[in-house]
C-alpha positions in Angstrom: 48.5 16.6 -23.7 46.1 17.5 -26.5 46.7 15.9 -29.9 46.4 17.7 -33.3 46.4 16.1 -36.8 47.8 18.5 -39.4 47.1 17.7 -43.1 48.8 19.8 -45.9 50.6 18.7 -49.0 53.0 21.7 -48.9 56.0 20.4 -46.8 57.2 23.8 -45.8 53.8 25.0 -44.6 53.1 21.7 -42.9 56.4 22.0 -41.0 55.6 25.6 -40.0 52.3 24.6 -38.6 53.8 21.6 -36.8 56.6 23.7 -35.3 54.3 26.5 -34.0 51.8 24.0 -32.5 54.6 21.8 -30.9 56.0 25.0 -29.4 52.6 25.5 -27.7 52.8 22.0 -26.1 50.5 20.1 -28.4 51.3 16.6 -29.7 51.2 17.0 -33.5 50.8 14.3 -36.1 51.6 15.5 -39.7 50.0 14.1 -42.9 50.2 15.1 -46.6 47.0 13.7 -48.1 43.5 12.5 -47.5 44.6 8.9 -47.5 47.3 9.6 -44.9 44.8 11.5 -42.8 42.4 8.5 -42.9 45.2 6.2 -41.8 46.1 8.4 -38.9 42.4 8.7 -37.9 42.1 4.9 -38.0 45.0 4.6 -35.5 43.7 7.2 -33.0 41.3 9.9 -32.1 42.6 13.5 -32.1 41.4 16.5 -30.1 41.7 18.8 -33.2 42.2 18.3 -36.9 43.6 21.0 -39.3 43.3 20.3 -43.0 44.1 22.1 -46.3 41.0 22.6 -48.4 42.9 21.4 -51.4 44.8 18.1 -51.3 46.3 15.9 -54.0 43.8 13.0 -53.6 40.8 14.9 -52.4 39.9 17.9 -50.4 39.5 19.1 -46.8 35.8 18.3 -46.9 36.7 14.6 -47.3 38.9 14.9 -44.2 36.0 16.7 -42.4 33.6 13.8 -43.2 36.2 11.2 -42.0 36.7 13.1 -38.7 32.9 13.5 -38.1 32.4 9.8 -38.8 34.9 9.0 -36.1 33.8 11.6 -33.6 31.1 14.2 -34.2 32.6 16.4 -31.4 36.1 16.7 -32.8 36.7 20.2 -34.2 38.1 20.6 -37.7 39.9 23.8 -39.0 40.3 24.2 -42.7 43.1 26.0 -44.4 42.3 28.0 -47.5 44.0 30.5 -49.7 42.7 34.0 -49.3 41.1 33.9 -52.7 38.8 31.0 -51.7 37.4 32.2 -48.4 33.9 31.6 -49.7 34.7 27.9 -50.0 35.8 27.9 -46.4 32.6 29.5 -45.3 30.7 26.8 -47.1 32.9 24.2 -45.4 31.9 25.7 -42.0 28.3 25.2 -42.9 29.2 21.6 -43.4 30.6 21.3 -39.9 34.0 22.9 -39.8 34.8 24.8 -36.6 36.7 27.6 -38.3 39.2 28.3 -41.1 42.8 29.7 -41.4 44.1 31.8 -44.3 47.1 30.6 -46.3 49.7 32.0 -45.8 49.2 32.7 -42.1 48.9 36.3 -41.2 51.0 35.5 -38.1 51.8 32.6 -35.8 49.5 34.2 -33.3 46.6 33.8 -35.7 47.2 30.0 -35.6 47.6 29.9 -31.9 44.5 31.9 -31.2 42.3 29.9 -33.6 43.5 26.6 -32.3 43.1 27.7 -28.7 39.6 28.9 -29.4 38.5 25.7 -31.1 40.0 23.5 -28.4 38.4 25.6 -25.6 35.0 25.3 -27.3 35.3 21.6 -27.6 36.4 21.3 -24.0 33.4 23.4 -22.9 31.0 21.0 -24.9 32.6 18.0 -23.3 32.3 19.5 -19.8 28.7 20.4 -20.4 28.0 16.8 -21.4 29.8 15.5 -18.4 27.9 17.8 -16.0 24.7 16.8 -17.7 25.6 13.1 -17.3 26.7 13.6 -13.7 23.3 15.3 -13.0 21.5 12.5 -14.6 23.5 9.8 -12.8 22.2 11.2 -9.5 18.9 9.7 -10.5 20.3 6.1 -10.6 20.5 3.8 -7.6 20.2 6.7 -5.1 16.7 7.4 -6.2 15.6 3.7 -5.9 13.9 3.2 -2.6 14.0 -0.6 -2.1 12.8 -2.4 1.0 10.7 -5.1 -0.7 12.5 -8.4 -1.3 11.7 -8.4 -5.0 13.2 -4.9 -5.4 16.2 -5.8 -3.4 16.7 -8.7 -5.8 16.4 -6.3 -8.7 19.2 -4.1 -7.3 21.3 -7.2 -6.5 21.0 -8.3 -10.1 21.8 -4.8 -11.3 25.0 -4.6 -9.3 26.1 -8.1 -10.4 25.7 -7.4 -14.1 27.0 -3.8 -14.0 30.8 -4.6 -14.2 30.2 -6.8 -17.2 29.7 -5.8 -20.8 26.5 -7.9 -21.0 23.4 -6.6 -22.8 20.6 -6.3 -20.3 16.8 -6.5 -20.9 14.7 -4.8 -18.2 11.0 -5.7 -18.2 8.0 -4.3 -16.3 5.0 -2.2 -16.5 5.1 1.5 -17.6 6.3 3.7 -14.8 7.9 1.1 -12.6 11.4 2.6 -12.9 13.1 0.7 -15.6 15.2 3.6 -16.7 16.3 4.1 -13.1 17.5 0.5 -13.0 19.3 1.1 -16.3 21.0 4.1 -14.9 21.9 2.2 -11.8 23.6 -0.4 -13.9 25.6 2.2 -15.9 26.5 4.1 -12.7 28.2 1.0 -11.3 29.9 -0.1 -14.5 33.4 0.7 -15.9 31.7 3.1 -18.2 30.2 5.2 -15.4 32.3 8.3 -16.4 31.0 8.1 -20.0 27.7 9.2 -21.5 24.4 7.5 -20.9 22.0 8.1 -23.8 18.3 7.2 -23.4 16.0 6.7 -26.4 12.2 6.1 -26.1 11.5 3.9 -29.2 7.7 4.4 -28.7 8.0 8.2 -28.8 9.3 8.3 -32.4 7.7 7.3 -35.7 9.3 4.4 -37.6 10.6 7.0 -40.2 12.3 9.0 -37.5 13.6 6.3 -35.2 16.2 4.9 -37.7 17.7 8.3 -38.3 17.6 9.0 -34.5 19.4 5.8 -33.7 21.9 5.5 -36.6 22.1 9.1 -37.9 21.8 10.2 -41.6 23.9 11.7 -44.3 23.1 15.0 -45.9 20.4 14.6 -48.6 19.4 11.1 -47.3 15.8 12.3 -47.3 13.7 15.4 -47.6 14.8 17.8 -44.9 18.1 16.2 -44.3 20.1 19.4 -44.9 23.1 18.3 -42.9 24.9 15.2 -41.7 23.4 14.0 -38.4 25.1 11.7 -35.9 22.7 9.2 -34.3 22.3 8.1 -30.7 24.7 5.1 -31.2 27.5 7.5 -32.2 26.7 9.8 -29.3 26.8 6.9 -26.9 30.3 5.8 -28.1 32.3 4.6 -25.1 29.2 4.7 -22.9 25.7 3.1 -22.7 22.6 3.4 -24.9 19.3 2.8 -23.2 16.6 1.6 -25.6 13.3 2.0 -23.8 10.1 0.3 -25.2 12.2 -1.7 -27.6 9.2 -3.9 -28.5 8.0 -1.0 -30.7 10.7 -1.4 -33.3 9.7 -2.6 -36.7 11.3 -5.6 -38.5 13.8 -3.6 -40.5 15.1 -1.8 -37.5 15.3 -5.0 -35.5 17.6 -6.4 -38.1 19.8 -3.4 -38.1 19.9 -3.4 -34.3 20.9 -7.1 -34.3 23.9 -6.3 -36.5 25.0 -3.5 -34.1 24.7 -5.9 -31.1 26.7 -8.5 -33.0 29.6 -6.5 -34.4 29.1 -2.9 -33.3 28.9 -1.6 -36.8 26.3 0.2 -38.9 25.8 2.7 -41.7 24.0 6.0 -41.4 20.7 6.4 -43.3 21.7 7.3 -46.9 25.3 6.4 -46.3 27.5 3.4 -47.3 30.5 4.0 -45.0 30.7 1.5 -42.1 30.8 3.1 -38.7 32.2 1.2 -35.7 31.2 2.1 -32.2 31.8 0.8 -28.6 28.4 0.9 -26.9 26.8 -1.1 -24.2 23.1 -1.6 -24.9 20.5 -1.8 -22.1 17.0 -2.4 -23.4 13.6 -2.2 -21.7 10.0 -3.0 -22.5 6.6 -3.2 -21.0 5.5 -5.8 -23.5 5.9 -9.6 -23.5 8.7 -10.0 -26.1 8.4 -13.8 -25.9 4.8 -13.6 -27.0 5.7 -11.1 -29.8 8.3 -13.7 -30.9 5.6 -16.4 -31.0 3.4 -14.0 -33.0 6.4 -13.4 -35.4 6.3 -9.7 -34.5 9.7 -9.6 -33.0 12.9 -11.4 -34.2 13.8 -14.5 -32.2 17.5 -14.0 -32.7 17.3 -10.4 -31.5 15.2 -11.4 -28.5 17.8 -14.0 -27.3 20.6 -11.5 -27.9 18.8 -8.8 -25.8 17.7 -11.1 -23.0 21.1 -12.4 -22.2 20.6 -11.0 -18.7 16.9 -10.2 -18.0 15.7 -8.2 -15.0 12.0 -7.9 -14.1 10.9 -4.9 -12.1 7.7 -5.6 -10.2 4.8 -3.2 -10.2 4.4 -0.8 -7.3 1.2 -2.5 -6.1 3.2 -5.7 -5.5 5.7 -3.9 -3.2 3.3 -2.2 -0.9 5.8 -1.6 1.8 7.7 0.8 -0.4 4.7 3.0 -1.3 4.9 5.2 1.8 8.7 5.5 1.9 8.7 6.5 -1.8 5.9 9.0 -1.2 7.8 10.6 1.6 10.9 10.8 -0.5 9.2 12.3 -3.5 7.2 14.8 -1.3 10.3 15.9 0.6 12.3 16.4 -2.5 9.6 18.4 -4.3 9.0 20.5 -1.2 12.7 21.2 -0.8 12.8 22.5 -4.4 9.8 24.8 -3.6 11.3 25.9 -0.3 8.4 24.4 1.6 10.1 22.0 4.1 7.0 21.9 6.4 4.9 19.9 3.9 4.4 16.3 5.1 2.0 13.5 4.8 -0.4 12.7 7.7 -0.9 9.1 8.9 -4.3 9.0 7.3 -3.0 10.2 3.9 -0.3 7.6 4.1 -3.0 4.9 4.7 -4.8 6.1 1.6 -1.6 6.0 -0.5 -0.8 2.5 0.7 -4.2 1.2 -0.2 -4.2 2.5 -3.8 -3.4 0.2 -6.8 -1.1 2.7 -8.6 -1.8 1.8 -12.2 0.8 4.3 -13.2 3.3 2.8 -10.8 6.2 4.9 -9.3 5.8 7.6 -12.0 2.2 8.2 -10.9 3.2 8.4 -7.3 6.0 10.8 -8.0 3.8 13.1 -10.1 1.1 13.1 -7.3 3.7 14.1 -4.7 4.9 16.9 -6.9 1.3 18.1 -7.1 0.8 17.9 -3.3 4.0 19.9 -2.7 2.6 22.6 -4.9 -0.9 22.6 -3.5 -0.3 22.0 0.2 1.4 24.3 2.7 1.4 22.1 5.7 0.0 18.6 6.2 -1.3 16.5 3.3 -4.6 15.0 4.3 -6.7 12.4 2.6 -9.1 15.0 1.3 -6.2 16.6 -0.6 -5.5 13.3 -2.5 -7.4 12.8 -5.7 -7.1 9.1 -5.7 -9.7 7.8 -3.1 -12.4 6.9 -5.6 -10.0 5.6 -8.2 -8.1 3.2 -5.9 -9.3 0.0 -4.4 -10.5 -0.2 -0.9 -8.2 -1.5 1.8 -8.6 -5.1 2.8 -12.0 -5.8 4.2 -10.7 -7.4 7.4 -8.6 -4.3 8.2 -11.6 -2.0 7.5 -13.9 -4.0 9.7 -11.4 -4.0 12.6 -10.8 -0.2 12.2 -14.5 0.6 11.9 -15.3 -1.5 15.0 -12.5 0.3 17.0 -13.8 3.7 16.0 -17.4 2.8 16.9 -16.4 1.4 20.3 -14.3 4.5 21.0 -17.1 6.8 20.0 -19.5 5.0 22.2 -17.1 5.0 25.2 -16.7 8.8 24.8 -20.4 9.5 24.2 -19.7 10.6 20.7 -17.1 13.2 21.6 -14.8 13.2 18.6 -11.9 15.1 20.2 -11.7 12.5 23.1 -12.2 9.6 20.6 -9.3 10.8 18.4 -7.0 11.1 21.5 -8.0 7.6 22.6 -7.3 6.2 19.2 -4.0 8.1 18.8 -5.0 9.9 15.6 -5.7 13.5 14.7 -9.2 14.8 14.8 -9.0 15.4 11.1 -8.0 11.8 10.4 -10.9 10.7 12.6 -13.3 12.9 10.6 -12.0 11.4 7.4 -12.6 7.8 8.8 -16.1 8.7 9.9 -16.9 9.9 6.4 -15.3 6.9 4.8 -17.3 4.4 7.0 -20.6 6.3 6.8 -20.5 7.2 10.5 -21.2 10.9 10.1 -24.7 10.5 11.4 -23.2 10.4 14.8 -22.7 14.2 14.7 
């Protein structure tokens, strides 16, 4: 049952609104002042709030602000006499969903306006839920883990997921720290709620505070309206703070307070806002070293690193490179309706021998490119990484080179027969001949 808070100091009009709405099946809570409305809002969250623009201890705008501080998504309808419609329009600019005239033109006017506001709010919630469900698909299901260290990462993620503990995920850029964070959220009691990611390195120090904590209208030049920050948007769910080592000292102090008591003020505001948010942080920097250099607060570091998880770089989990490459290529090819695109054995060998300085992100981007450029098999010559990557182990190269030389000699230099004997394609053999400088045997 949807809940509605009705605030009006006129007992007769308040009873009329309550009776009409209750008749529609809504659960209605009446109030006669701003203070009574605040008390009701402190007790519970409503699906819709209806407030008279003029109240004995304030106005409907005060109620509007109180509602938005609790939940930015809750719609507010303002009631105004027909002579002050201009004021209602200004209120809508401040965040009201709509307004009602006083007296009502008819009960149907109220029913229609309320129904429209609630349907719009439901549509927004459903949109956010669909977006979150879409994002959640890229949690554990996208992590290809066969290496013991990555299996340990997933084991830790599943163990900490059901708890409210703050998690610090460390590792190089591109290793998949956000995927691990989403995996934790996906298996937590908050899985049905929003997961809000923030890249702290992508925003300037002047913007990140407003982005995290929101701001009041007029807090700074350009702040023409009240803005709810990421912490408010993540209420009930999880906030992922990527590259947290980039925060300056002032923001570190404010973040520590939120972690301790879940309260903060918006930029330019003085009203304390309370949220229920699980924080998962990540960094590619050595926070302990930053603490030693006095660039990161020690108390915040210990608060964040309650449960640390280190994600190893891709070069240290070589057995996962080819399975990941196949997964990314197949997924990209399916989106492009090119299911025939696949990696040859030789191409997979090149991928497995590359250092991947950009880690999983680099591999994923490369497979996206291959899906676009290639129509059939992806060969070594299609890959732009041969020169940039390290050579394969010398012992392996020596063995392979000797095997090719022996097979060529046994087949009098016939490449087709040599390839068949070695169990590889002719194109792969040609690539190997070029790699080992054996093309003079043409």
